[in-house]
C-alpha positions as CSV (number, residue, x, y, z in Angstrom):
1,M,102.0,237.5,166.7
2,G,105.3,236.2,165.2
3,S,106.9,237.0,162.0
4,A,105.4,234.0,160.3
5,G,101.9,235.2,161.3
6,Q,102.7,238.6,159.9
7,R,103.8,237.1,156.6
8,L,100.6,235.1,156.4
9,I,98.5,238.1,157.0
10,R,100.4,240.0,154.3
11,I,99.4,237.4,151.8
12,H,95.8,237.6,153.0
13,L,95.6,234.3,154.9
14,D,94.3,233.9,158.4
15,P,96.9,232.0,160.5
16,L,94.4,230.3,162.8
17,M,92.1,229.2,160.0
18,L,95.1,227.9,158.0
19,A,96.3,226.0,161.1
20,V,92.9,224.4,161.5
21,L,92.7,223.6,157.8
22,L,96.2,222.0,157.7
23,T,95.3,219.9,160.8
24,I,92.1,218.6,159.2
25,L,93.9,217.9,155.9
26,G,96.8,216.1,157.8
27,Y,94.3,214.0,159.7
28,G,92.5,213.1,156.5
29,L,95.8,212.0,154.9
30,V,96.5,209.8,157.9
31,V,93.1,208.2,157.7
32,L,93.6,207.7,153.9
33,Y,97.0,206.2,154.4
34,S,95.5,203.7,156.9
35,A,92.4,203.0,154.7
36,V,94.3,202.2,151.5
37,D,96.5,199.7,153.2
38,R,99.7,201.8,152.8
39,N,99.3,202.1,149.1
40,L,101.7,205.0,148.4
41,T,100.3,205.7,144.9
42,L,96.8,206.6,146.1
43,F,98.3,208.5,149.1
44,G,100.7,210.4,146.8
45,N,97.9,211.3,144.4
46,Q,95.7,212.7,147.2
47,A,98.7,214.6,148.7
48,A,99.4,216.2,145.3
49,R,95.8,217.2,144.9
50,I,95.8,218.8,148.4
51,G,99.1,220.6,147.5
52,L,97.5,221.9,144.3
53,A,94.4,223.0,146.2
54,L,96.5,224.9,148.8
55,A,98.4,226.6,146.0
56,L,95.2,227.6,144.3
57,M,93.8,228.9,147.7
58,V,96.9,231.2,148.1
59,A,96.5,232.4,144.6
60,V,92.8,233.1,144.9
61,A,93.4,234.9,148.2
62,Q,95.4,237.5,146.4
63,I,92.4,238.7,144.3
64,H,90.6,241.7,145.8
65,P,87.1,241.0,147.0
66,R,85.7,243.7,144.7
67,V,86.7,241.5,141.7
68,Y,84.5,238.7,143.1
69,L,81.7,241.0,143.7
70,R,81.9,242.3,140.1
71,W,81.9,238.8,138.6
72,T,79.2,237.4,140.8
73,P,76.3,237.9,138.3
74,V,78.3,236.2,135.5
75,A,79.2,233.2,137.8
76,Y,75.6,233.0,139.0
77,V,74.2,232.8,135.5
78,G,76.9,230.3,134.6
79,G,75.9,228.0,137.5
80,F,72.3,228.3,136.6
81,V,73.1,227.3,133.0
82,L,75.0,224.3,134.3
83,L,72.0,223.3,136.3
84,L,69.7,223.7,133.2
85,L,72.1,221.5,131.2
86,V,71.8,218.7,133.9
87,L,68.0,219.0,133.6
88,L,68.0,218.9,129.8
89,V,70.7,216.4,129.0
90,G,71.5,214.6,132.2
91,V,70.9,210.9,132.8
92,E,68.3,209.8,135.4
93,A,69.8,207.2,137.7
94,K,68.3,206.0,141.0
95,G,65.6,208.7,141.0
96,S,67.9,211.7,140.4
97,R,69.2,213.4,137.3
98,R,72.9,213.6,136.8
99,C,75.6,214.5,134.4
100,S,77.5,211.6,132.9
101,P,80.2,211.2,130.4
102,A,77.8,209.4,128.1
103,S,75.4,212.3,128.0
104,M,77.6,215.4,127.9
105,S,80.9,216.5,126.5
106,S,83.8,216.5,128.9
107,S,83.7,220.3,129.2
108,C,80.1,220.2,130.6
109,Q,80.7,217.7,133.4
110,L,80.8,220.3,136.1
111,Y,78.0,220.5,138.6
112,G,76.6,224.0,139.1
113,M,74.9,223.4,142.5
114,P,77.7,224.4,144.9
115,F,78.6,227.4,142.9
116,S,75.0,228.6,142.5
117,S,74.3,228.8,146.2
118,M,77.6,230.6,146.8
119,Y,77.0,233.1,144.0
120,Q,73.4,233.6,145.0
121,R,74.7,234.9,148.4
122,G,77.1,237.2,146.5
123,M,74.2,238.5,144.4
124,E,72.1,239.1,147.5
125,A,75.0,241.0,149.1
126,R,75.5,243.0,145.9
127,L,71.8,244.0,145.8
128,R,71.6,244.8,149.5
129,A,74.7,247.0,149.5
130,P,74.0,250.7,150.0
131,P,74.1,252.7,146.8
132,K,77.3,254.3,146.0
133,R,77.5,258.0,146.6
134,V,78.5,260.1,143.6
135,T,80.3,263.2,144.3
136,V,80.6,265.9,141.7
137,T,83.8,267.9,141.7
138,R,83.7,271.2,139.9
139,F,86.9,272.4,138.3
């Protein structure tokens, strides 16, 4: 592995996965450029969003997995509360209940569904983890 691969590993990024991700994102930008009839404004906006998402991915990769495991219960409850908000104050449209700007404040327009399944897996992993051994040291 070259020095670039070693640098990626040092910042907790898998070189192969990053290459595949960048290839898919690049292909998506090419398709978007073709679909919007060479409208550089839309293309630039999407490229900026992708750049922001990649920067956020690198930042989040620096956080130790134990931190995510510790905050899993809070995030799970938060996602569940968001789902309840959709049920209580969401708008029914075409047979499904959704959040809409007319029914909720702008801070509550997040959908909890993707997060709830992810954090449910985290909760299951937390509950299935072997109990921590406590060692007593005598002085």
